[in-house]
N, C-alpha and C positions, 0 to 999 in steps of 0.2 A: 488209184482206187476206182473200182467200178461204181456206177451210179447207185446201185443198191447198198454198197459199202458206205458211200457218202451219206446216204439217207439214214443208215443205222447209226453212224457217228453223230449225226444231228439229233437223233432220238436220244442217244445217251447223254449228250450235252444238255439237251432241253430238260431231261429228268434231273440233272444236277442243278440247273438254273432254277427250276421249279422248287426244289428242296431248299436252295439257298435263299430264294425269295420268301419262302415260308419261315425260315429260321434266321432271317436277317444275316445271311452269310455273304460270301464274296460276290462281287459284281460279275455280270455275264462275261465281259471281255476278259476278266481275270481267269475265270473258269475255263474259257476257251484256250487261253494261252497255256494254262497248266495241262490241259488235255493233250495238246499237240506236243508239248515239251516231253511228254512220256511216250509219244508216238512219232519219233523223228523220221520214220519211213514215209510218212505222208508228205508229198511234195507241196510246193507253194500253191499250185492250182487246186489241189485237193483241199488244202486248208481254207483257201479263199471260197471254194464252192460250199464247203460245210458251214463256214461262218455265215455265208449269205442265206443258206437254208434256215439256220437258227434265227437270224435277225428278221427274216421275212415272216417267220412264225410268231416271233415276239411282237412285231408291228401289227400283225393281224389279230392276235389273241391276248397280248399282254404277257407278263411273266408268270402267270398262274393258270395255264391250261390244265386239264385233268392229268395229262401225262405227255411225255414226248411223242409217243406214238399217236395219241389223239391230235396233237398239234400238227404232225405231218399229214395225217388224214384230212384235217381241216384245210391245210395249205394246198393239198393236191389239186382241187378244182380250179384254183386261181394261180397256180404256179406259172402257167404260160403267160398270163397277163402281168403278173407282178415281178417275175424273175427272168424268165426266158426272154421275153420281149426286150427288157432292159439290157440284156446281155448280147442280143443279136439285133441291134437297132438298125433302122433304115436311115438314109441321109436326112439330116435335120433333127434326129433324135440323139439320145445319149450315145456316146462312143462305145464300141465293144469293150467288155471288161478288161481284156488284156492291154488295151490302149489307154485306159483311163489314167489321168494324172491325179496324184495326191495333192491336197491343199494344206499348207501350213500357214495359219493366220496368226500373226503376232501383233499385239496392240499394247502400247504404253498408255499410261493414265496421266492426263494433263501435261503432255509433252509438247512444248512449242518448237519452233524451228531454230532454236539456239543449240545446234549440234554441228560438229565438224562435217557431218555428212551433208548438211545443207549449206555449207560454206562459212559457218560461224566458228572460226578457228579457236577462240578462247575455250570452248567446251570440247573435251576429248571424247569422241565416240568412235573408236577405231573399228568396232565390229559392224556398226551401221555403215561406216565408210566403205568397208570392203564389200558389203552387200550392195550398196548403191553403185559401186564401180562396175559391177557385173550385171546390173539390172537397168530398168527404166526408172529414173529418179524424177519424180514429179515436183517441180519447184514451186508450183502454185496450186496447192490442194487445199480445200476449204471444208470446214465443218458446217453442217446445216444449223447447228445450235450449240453455242459454246457452254455447254453444261452437260454433265455426264449422262444423266437419264434420257433427256430428249435426243441427244446426239446418237447414242447407242441404239435407241429404239428406232431411229431413222435409218441408219445405214444397215442394220440387221434385218429390217423389214423391206428395205428398198423404197420406202415412202418418206415423204417430207413431213415435218412436224405438224403441218396443217392437216395432213391426212391421218397420222397416228393419233393426234389429239394429245400428245405427250409434251407438256411444256414445263413440267416440274420433276421432282425426284420421287413422287409418290404414285402417280398415275401409271398403270400398266397398259401397254399398248393393246393387249387382248381384251381390255374392257371396251375399247372402241372398235377393234378389228379382231373379233374372236376367231375367225376362220383363216386369218392371214398365215401364209407359209413363209417362215423366216429363211434367211440364207442357209444356216446350217441344217435346218429342217428339210429344205429342198434337197440338199445333198443326201440326207438320211433317207428320204423317200426314193432316191435314185440308187440305192444300194451301197452307199458309203457308210463306213463307221464314222460317227461324229462324237468327238470328245472335247470337253472344256476343262482347262486347268486355269484357275484364278478368275480374274475379273473380265468378263466379256460383255454380258448385259450389266446394267448398273448394280453396283454394290457400294454401300456407304463405306468410306475409308476414314478411320480404321475400324469402325464399328462392326461391319459385316465381314471383315477378314476372318477366314476359317469357317464361314458359313456360305450357303448358296444365295443368301439374300433374296431379292426379288428376281430370281432366275426364271427362265422359260423352259419348263420341263420338256415339251414336245421337240425341242431343238436337239436334244443330246441322247446318245446311247449311254454315255458315262460322264460324270462330273467329278472333279477333284478340287477341294477347297483347302489349299495349304495355309498354314499359319506359322510364322516364325517367331523368333525372340523379340522382334520389333513390336509384335502385338502385346507382349507383356511389358516391355520397357516403356511403351507409350503411356502406361498407366501408373508407373511407379515414382513419378515426380522428377525424373532426370531430364525431362524435355525442356528445352529453352522455348518459351512461348512469348513472342513479341507483341501480339495483340490478342489477349484472351477473349474468346467469344463468350457472350452472356450465357449461352447454353452450356458452356464447358466443352463443346465438341472440338476435338483437335482437327477434324476434317474441315473446319471453317476458320482455322487460325494459321498464321504464319509461325510455324513451329518447326524445330529441327533437333536432331540428336546425332552426334558422331558416335556410333555404337561400337562396342567391342565384339569379338567373335568373328567367325568366318562368313563368307558370302552365303554358303549353303545353310547357315542357321537363320538367315533372314527370309521373310516371306517370298520375296522375288527369287531368291536362290532356290527355295523349295519349288516355286513355279517352274523354274528351269529344269530341276531334277525330275519332277513328276512328268513334265512334257517329254523329256528324253526317254523315260520309262514307257510312256504311252506310245512313242514312236517305235520303240523296240518291239512292243507287243503287237503292233499293227503294221509292221514293215511290209507285209505282203499286200496291204492295201485292198481296195482304195480307201483312203481316209480323208476326213476333214477335221483336222485337229487345231483348236484355237487355244493359244496361250495368252492370257491377259496379265500383264505386269502391273503392279500397284504404284510404282514410282515413275515419275517424280511427283505424284500427288502428295499434298501435305497430309500429315507432318513429314518433313524431309528426313528420313532415317536411312542411314547407310553406314557400313563399316568405316571406321576412322581413316583407313588408308585412302579412301576416296576424297575425304575432306582435305587430306594432306596434299592431294594433287593440285589444290587451289589455295595457296597461301593467301591469307586474308588481305595482306597489303598489296597483293598483285591483282586482286579482283577489281576491275574497273567499274565503278558505279558513280554516276553523277546525277543527282536529282534534277528534274527539269525546272527551268526558270518559271516562276509563277506568271510572268508576263507572257511566256509562250503558251502556258496552259489556258490563259484567258482567251486566246485566239481560237480555241476549240469549243464547240457548242457546250455551254455549261449545263443545259437541260438534260443531256444524256447522263450526266453524273448522278442525278438524283433518282433515276429509275432502277438501275441495277449496278452491280459491281462493288468493289471493295476499295474504299478510299483511305487507306492507312497513311494519311498524310502527316500524322503526328509522330511517326517513327523518326529517329535520328538517322543521319547519313550512315553512321557506323552500323546501326541495326539493319538498315536496308541492305548494306553491303554484306553483312553476315548471312542474311537470308538468301541473297543471290548466290553466294558461295555454296550454301547448303543445297540449293536447287541444282547447281552444276554437279555437285558431288552425287546427288541422288540420280541424276541423269547418267553419269558415267557408270555408276553401279548397275543401273538397269541395262545399259549397253553391254556390260560384261556378261550379264545373264543371257541376253540375246545371243551373244557370241558362243556361249556354251551350247545352246540349242542348235545353232548353225553348224558348229563343229561336229555334232553328232550325226549329221545327215550322211556324209560321205562314207564313214565306216559301216553304216547300215544299208548302203546301196541306194539311198534315197535322193542323192544330189542331182540326178538327171531326170527324175520322174516326179518331182514335187514342185508345185507352184508355191512361191513364198510371197506373202504380202506383209509389209510392216507399215503401221500407221499409229496415230493417236486419235483420241475422241475429240479433242479440240486443243487450242493453244493455252497459253498462260502468260498473263501480263506480269512483268517484273519491274514495275515502277513507271512504265510508259504512261504519260499523261497523268502521273500521280496515282495510277491505278495498279491494283494487285489482284491476282487470281484470274477470274474469267468473267463470263456473262456481259461482256462488252463487245461492240462491233468494230473494234480496231483490229488491224492485221495480227498483232501479237496474240489476240484472243481467239480468232477464228481460223488462222492459218495453221496447217499441220504438215508434218513430214509424211510423205507417201512414197514407198518403194515397192515396186512389183517386179519380181523375177519369174518369168515364164521361160523354162528351158527351151532354147532354140528361137526365141523371139528375135525378129530382125532389129528391133530398136534397143536391145540390150547394150549396155555400156554408154548410154546417152542420157541426156537430161531433156525432159519435156517442160517447156515453159507455158504450155497451154493451161487455161483455167479449167480445173476439174473439181469434183465434189465427192465427199464421202458417200453420198447416195448413189454414186456411180459404181461402187464396189460390187454390189449384188449382181447386176447384169454382166459386169466384167468377169468376175470369177466364174459365173455360170458358163459364159461363152467360151472362155479359154480352157475350161475343163471339159468342153464338148457337150454340155447340156443345153437344151433349148431354153430360150428366154421365157420365164413365166409371165403371165398376164399381170397387169397392174403395177409394174415397177415404174418409178418416176425418175430414175436416173438413166444415163446412157453408158453403154459399154465402152470401156477405154481400149478395147482391142485395136482400133485403128491407130492409136498412139503407141501401142506396144510394137506395132509394125513400123510406124513412122512418127517418132515423137514430135516432129515439127509440122505435121500434116496441116496444110492450109485449109482443108475441108472442116477442121474442128474450130468452130467459132462460138461454142457455148460459153455463156457467163457462169458465174458461181453465185449462189444465193446463201445468205445467212440471216438468222433472226434471233431476237431475244424478246423478253416481255416488253411490249411497247415499241419495238423497233424492227425495221427490216433494212437489209443492205444487199446491194448487187455489186459484184466485182467483175470488171472487164479488164482487158489487157493493160490499159493505162490508168483507169479511174476506179475509185470506190465512191458510191453514192449511198447515203443512209438517210432514212426518214424516221422520226419519232412521233408516234401516234398519228400516222398518216400526214405528217408535216405540221400538225397543230403545235407540237413542241419544238419544231425546227427541223433542219436538215443539215447534212454534212456532205461536202464534195472534196475529195483529195486527189491530187495529181500524183499517182504512185511512182511515176518516173522521176519527177523533180522533187518530190516531197515524200520519200518512203517512210519517214517518221510520222506522217499524218499530223503535222503541226499547223498547217495553214488551211483553214476551212474556206473553200471558194464558193460555197453554195449561194451566197448572197451577192456575189460579184457579177454584175450584168454581162461581163465579157464571157462568162461561162454559162449563160442562161440556156443556150442551145444544148450544151452537154447535160445540164440538169433535166431539161425537158425530155431528152432522149432516154436517159437512164431512169427517170421517174416512170416513164411508160413501160419499162421492163419489170417494175416491181409487181408482185402479186397483189391482187385487189382484196383478198381476204384479210380480215383483221389478224394481227400477229399474235394471237393468243391472249389470254387474260394476264393482267399484271399482278404478279405475286410479291413484288418487292424483293429486297435482299433477304433471301431465305436460308442462307447457308450454302456452303460449297460442297458438302459431302456428296 
């Protein structure tokens, strides 16, 4: 297509989009896909160029300019600065359009490191296994805050919780950082289509399933909010609830359901299906597509076949000895967390089984998305990231859920596949953080690092997973507590030490059962790690406010 033909196509599409916005019709990307489906003579470069003209106009004027022609006329004076420059970049700027890598960002909800991909063989995650085997698998990745809202606000803005001011599930980061450019928004500004399917920013589970919840509109060109049969079944009384929450919220209870029906009928099954559809629509790229799975967040709902993978009598669960619990700082228990110590051993085992089942179900949906890439020709030009917002305690220290500063609560799986990376097929044991994701994804996609980011790009570890130059620690915090993790040690303070401190030797005591903070033999370790903690207060104390 000649340049004038591309412009005319953009005008026609914009007229359709304007009409759809007025009449609450189809989304822009759907209209674009339909337009080119009827014009198969248009090549991939033509489709890409037209799409960019359309989205440049929408970003400049919104979806309701006077007409498509008016939008193109308004765009013309800034076309060089907004489009041409981005597609003919100099060294240090965005890569030329034809060289840009797509980004597929996959995130689970409340997934800890009990997966076969991380070496925990009792839990079957074959699809994460195969992704990890061809990628860099980060064995020591940590969330900045083990709670959905603060964690997601942190890694999606590239700022730590002290900067975002988000320490709960209600505060929106734009209340404190109104002009911040988020990770997907940054890609959107650089000519990428950005799409969200499911939970990326915080959504209450199950309450916000099927809605956008407190989403961030500037981040996306398109959002899809699937809702499956689990959303209905969670309300009809079939759920097993081990610890009913006073509020009645299932998102704060140890609850589960071995459901009937197919994978595709569940919300996460629909997340996978909608993600595949979005990949098909935008296969010509460049795109930043984020798929947020809702499991294994409570309530643990999955088709019955996944529960059958874990016969109850084969699930190993032994409650910790009260004497062992007494060796861990008691003060930390009263601040945050879920102490469901009144559950029977059989009840606890049944929930662990449900968590494993939901994990395997989520893994199967990830596999469906991964399987779609090669037939679409996206397997060699798409960066894949898989992670979780934080971990999940399954009885460690008598604790359940999250909001604690133990390994099971703050440690997350992290797998990054960059086609052609030298470090692929290896494990990195360096300490990394979720706040590192923003600068990492920007750099490996060929975009310049934005100002203000508080993490470090993991690109050196994608080249050399064992790089001796990487010596960064990992930081986590909750209400009232701060923690620093280095290669051998974890050190935690509560209320700046006023309520005590914890020191664990992760090499000799990976279960974190022997608190060494008061042992004079380790005073020099405490002193060194204490000096590494941020001096700012760790945010207000909200108490145990629910897990949704």
